[in-house]
C-alpha positions in Angstrom: 22.7 35.6 42.7 22.7 31.8 43.1 18.9 31.9 43.4 18.6 33.6 40.0 21.1 31.1 38.5 19.2 28.2 39.8 15.9 29.6 38.4 17.5 30.0 35.0 18.8 26.4 35.0 15.4 25.1 36.2 13.6 27.1 33.4 16.1 25.7 30.8 15.5 22.2 31.9 11.7 22.7 31.7 11.9 24.1 28.2 14.1 21.2 27.2 11.6 18.6 28.6 8.7 20.3 26.9 10.6 20.3 23.6 11.3 16.6 23.9 7.7 15.8 24.7 6.4 17.9 21.7 9.0 16.7 19.2 9.1 13.0 20.1 5.9 12.0 18.2 7.1 14.0 15.2 10.5 12.3 15.2 9.1 8.8 15.6 6.6 9.3 12.7 9.2 10.7 10.3 12.4 8.8 11.2 13.5 5.6 9.5 13.4 3.9 12.9 9.9 5.1 13.6 7.3 3.1 15.5 5.6 1.7 12.4 8.9 0.5 10.9 10.0 -0.9 14.3 6.7 -3.0 14.4 7.6 -4.4 11.0 11.1 -5.2 12.2 9.7 -6.9 15.3 7.4 -9.0 13.2 10.3 -9.9 11.0 12.5 -10.8 14.0 9.8 -12.7 15.8 9.5 -15.2 12.9 12.5 -16.0 10.8 12.3 -14.5 7.3 12.4 -17.3 4.8 14.8 -17.0 1.9 13.1 -16.2 -1.3 10.6 -13.9 0.5 9.7 -10.5 -0.7 8.1 -7.5 0.9 6.1 -4.8 -0.9 6.1 -1.5 1.1 3.8 1.3 0.0 5.3 4.6 1.3 3.0 6.7 -0.9 -0.5 8.0 -0.3 -2.5 6.0 -2.9 -3.4 2.4 -3.6 -1.4 0.6 -6.3 -1.4 -2.6 -8.2 2.0 -4.3 -8.0 2.8 -7.4 -10.1 5.8 -9.6 -9.1 7.0 -12.0 -11.7 9.9 -14.5 -11.6 11.6 -15.6 -14.8 14.0 -18.6 -15.0 17.2 -18.5 -16.9 15.4 -19.3 -20.1 13.2 -16.2 -19.7 10.1 -18.3 -18.9 7.7 -17.1 -16.2 7.7 -19.5 -13.2 5.9 -17.2 -10.8 3.5 -14.3 -11.4 1.2 -12.7 -8.9 -0.5 -9.3 -8.5 -1.1 -7.5 -5.2 -3.2 -4.5 -4.2 -0.8 -2.3 -2.2 -2.3 0.0 0.4 -0.5 3.1 1.8 1.4 2.5 5.0 1.0 -1.3 4.7 3.6 -4.0 4.0 2.8 -7.2 2.0 4.9 -10.2 2.7 5.0 -13.2 0.3 7.4 -15.9 -0.9 8.3 -17.2 -4.3 7.0 -20.7 -4.7 10.3 -21.8 -6.2 13.9 -20.7 -5.6 15.1 -18.1 -8.1 18.0 -19.4 -10.3 21.1 -17.5 -11.3 20.6 -15.8 -14.6 16.8 -15.4 -14.0 15.1 -12.2 -13.5 12.6 -10.7 -11.1 10.2 -8.3 -12.9 8.1 -5.9 -10.9 5.4 -3.8 -12.5 3.6 -0.9 -10.9 0.0 -0.1 -12.0 0.6 -1.9 -15.4 2.8 1.0 -16.3 6.3 1.2 -14.7 8.5 -1.9 -14.8 11.8 -2.6 -13.0 13.9 -5.7 -13.4 16.4 -7.3 -11.0 18.7 -10.0 -12.3 19.3 -13.0 -10.0 23.0 -13.5 -9.4 24.6 -16.6 -7.9 24.9 -15.0 -4.5 21.3 -13.7 -4.4 19.4 -17.0 -5.0 18.3 -17.2 -1.4 17.9 -13.5 -0.8 15.0 -11.2 0.2 13.5 -8.7 -2.2 12.2 -5.4 -1.1 9.8 -3.6 -3.4 9.3 0.0 -2.3 6.4 2.1 -3.8 7.0 5.8 -3.2 4.9 8.9 -3.7 7.7 10.6 -5.8 6.5 10.7 -9.4 10.0 10.8 -10.7 10.9 7.4 -9.2 7.8 5.7 -7.7 9.3 2.1 -7.8 12.5 0.8 -6.2 13.8 -2.7 -5.9 16.5 -3.9 -3.6 17.9 -7.4 -2.7 19.1 -8.2 0.8 21.0 -11.4 1.8 19.5 -13.0 5.0 
C-alpha cells in the first residue's frame, strides 16, 4: 500500500514539474513582469532616469507615428518631435526644457488621435509614459509618474 502511495506522489510531482516547465515561458511572455519588461526596468535602474524624460511603449502589432509636443503656460509650443514607434520597442527621450505648471503635454498618434496631459505643480519633474495599444477603442494612453 505504501508503495502505491509513493508512486502516486511521485507521479503528481512529475506532472507538476512538467506543468511548470511548459507554462513558465507562456507566463513570462504574457505577465506584466515578463522578461521583456524586466529588461526595460533593468535598463531604467542601471542608469538613473532623468526628470522630464518620457517613454513611448508600443504594445500593439503595427508601426505608428507618435508626436510629442510640450506647450508652455501661454500655449506656445516649446518642444515638438515625432517618433516612429515599432511594436515591442520602447523609445526613451527627454524634454529639452522643464515643463512648467499650467503647460500641457500633447501626444498625437498617427496624426489622428490626440491626448493632452496638463502639467501640474507637482509634476514638473516627472516622467511621462506614452502607451500605444492594439485596442482600437483606446489605442493611446498617457500617464505621469513622479521619480
